[in-house]
C-alpha positions in Angstrom: 0.0 0.0 0.1 1.4 3.4 -1.0 0.2 6.8 0.3 -2.6 5.0 2.2 -4.0 3.4 -0.9 -3.4 0.0 -2.7 -1.1 0.0 -5.5 -0.6 -2.7 -8.0 2.9 -4.0 -8.1 4.3 -6.1 -10.9 7.8 -7.7 -10.5 7.8 -9.1 -14.0 8.6 -6.9 -17.0 5.4 -6.2 -18.9 6.0 -5.9 -22.7 4.4 -3.1 -24.6 4.7 -1.9 -28.1 4.4 1.8 -28.8 1.9 1.3 -31.6 -0.6 0.1 -29.2 -1.2 3.6 -28.2 -3.1 3.9 -31.6 -5.5 1.1 -30.8 -6.0 1.8 -27.1 -6.4 5.5 -27.5 -8.2 6.1 -30.9 -8.5 9.8 -30.4 -4.9 10.3 -30.0 -2.9 11.3 -33.3 -0.2 8.9 -34.6 2.3 11.5 -34.2 2.3 10.7 -30.5 3.4 7.1 -31.0 6.2 8.4 -33.2 7.3 11.2 -30.6 7.3 8.4 -28.0 9.6 6.4 -29.9 11.7 9.3 -30.9 12.1 10.5 -27.4 13.2 7.3 -26.3 15.4 6.6 -29.2 17.4 9.8 -28.6 19.1 7.8 -25.8 18.2 4.4 -26.2 17.6 1.2 -28.6 14.5 -0.7 -28.5 13.4 -2.1 -26.2 13.5 0.0 -23.2 12.7 -0.9 -19.6 10.7 1.8 -18.2 10.6 1.9 -14.4 7.1 3.1 -13.3 6.5 4.3 -9.6 3.6 6.0 -7.9 0.4 5.3 -6.1 -1.2 3.4 -9.2 1.5 0.9 -10.1 5.1 -0.1 -9.1 6.3 -1.7 -12.1 8.7 -2.2 -15.1 7.3 -1.8 -18.6 9.3 -3.0 -21.5 8.6 -0.4 -24.3 9.3 -1.3 -27.8 9.2 0.1 -31.3 10.2 -1.3 -34.6 10.4 2.2 -36.5 9.1 5.5 -36.4 9.2 8.7 -38.6 12.8 10.1 -37.9 11.9 13.5 -39.7 10.3 14.4 -36.3 13.9 15.4 -35.2 14.2 17.9 -38.3 10.3 19.1 -37.9 9.9 19.7 -34.3 12.2 20.9 -31.4 13.3 18.3 -29.0 11.0 19.7 -26.1 7.9 19.3 -28.4 8.9 15.6 -29.0 9.5 15.1 -25.3 6.1 16.4 -24.4 4.5 14.4 -27.2 6.4 11.5 -26.1 5.3 12.0 -22.5 1.6 11.8 -23.6 2.4 8.5 -25.3 3.9 7.1 -22.1 0.8 8.3 -20.2 -1.4 6.5 -22.7 0.7 3.3 -22.5 0.4 3.4 -18.7 -3.2 4.1 -18.7 -4.0 1.2 -21.1 -1.8 -1.3 -19.1 -2.8 -0.5 -15.4 -6.3 1.0 -15.6 -9.6 0.5 -17.5 -9.3 4.4 -18.5 -8.5 5.8 -21.7 -7.8 9.5 -23.1 -11.3 10.7 -24.3 -10.9 14.3 -25.1 -8.3 17.1 -25.0 -8.9 19.6 -22.1 -9.1 23.5 -22.9 -6.5 25.9 -22.2 -6.7 27.0 -18.6 -8.5 24.0 -17.2 -5.4 22.9 -15.4 -4.9 19.4 -17.0 -4.2 18.3 -20.4 -6.8 15.7 -21.3 -10.0 14.1 -20.1 -10.1 10.2 -19.2 -12.9 7.8 -18.9 -14.1 4.4 -19.8 -15.6 5.4 -23.3 -15.7 8.2 -25.9 -17.1 11.2 -24.2 -16.7 10.2 -20.8 -15.2 13.2 -18.8 -15.2 11.8 -15.3 -11.4 12.4 -14.5 -8.7 14.6 -15.9 -5.1 13.7 -16.9 -2.0 16.0 -16.7 1.1 14.9 -18.3 4.7 16.3 -18.3 8.1 15.0 -19.7 11.6 15.8 -19.5 15.1 14.4 -20.7 16.7 15.2 -17.3 15.8 16.7 -14.1 14.1 16.1 -10.9 10.9 14.0 -11.5 10.0 14.1 -8.0 9.6 18.0 -8.1 8.1 17.9 -11.5 5.5 15.2 -10.2 4.6 17.5 -7.2 4.1 20.5 -9.4 1.8 18.7 -11.8 0.0 17.0 -8.9 -0.7 20.6 -7.3 -1.8 21.9 -10.9 -4.1 18.8 -11.5 -5.9 19.3 -8.2 -6.4 23.1 -8.8 -8.6 22.4 -11.8 -11.8 24.6 -12.0 -14.0 21.6 -12.3 -13.4 19.6 -9.2 -12.3 16.5 -10.9 -10.0 13.9 -9.7 -7.6 12.3 -12.1 -4.1 11.1 -13.1 -0.6 12.6 -13.2 2.1 11.0 -15.3 5.5 12.5 -15.4 8.5 10.9 -17.2 12.2 11.2 -17.8 13.6 9.9 -21.1 17.3 9.9 -20.6 16.7 7.4 -17.6 13.6 5.8 -18.7 11.4 6.4 -15.8 7.8 7.6 -15.0 5.6 8.3 -12.1 2.0 7.5 -12.4 -0.4 8.9 -9.8 -4.2 8.8 -9.2 -5.2 11.8 -7.2 -8.6 12.5 -5.7 -9.9 16.0 -5.7 -10.3 17.4 -2.1 -14.0 17.0 -1.8 -13.7 13.4 -2.7 -11.0 12.9 0.0 -13.1 14.4 2.6 -11.3 17.6 3.0 -13.1 20.8 4.2 -13.8 23.1 1.3 
């Protein structure tokens, strides 16, 4: 149990092909899968073992790709590839360890990136995503958790932060304060 809640723990490495993003999250553009491969391929060769921690799961995910559109590197700035790649990592984690999917992009100012749910149009929860090549993942996770919990809709949701140079991710599920029983 982590943070007073149950957490899934996998001791075996779970294999996942990046292209599965396209079947498990049909509303996500294919450039996200390519960006996920591109963000990882900058530092590693396929497959890559992604260490995942947080209050949803403690696991190792073997992420693989066979090919990707390498023109990404001459079309987009590195930070854009990283951010799109982080969205791909979030999609892989949602599909692997929950029954939720990205259902819609959030609007600017909603303090999260996406809505997630079990089916198209389901906007029950939100998702905040952030990626980096290097840096303090714990600090970034705390910042993104606070951002998600300040959303104007009072929705709970997921926070996924990842680092590509040392393949690792944090995967949190956070309940909005009225769902936790906090005084508003």
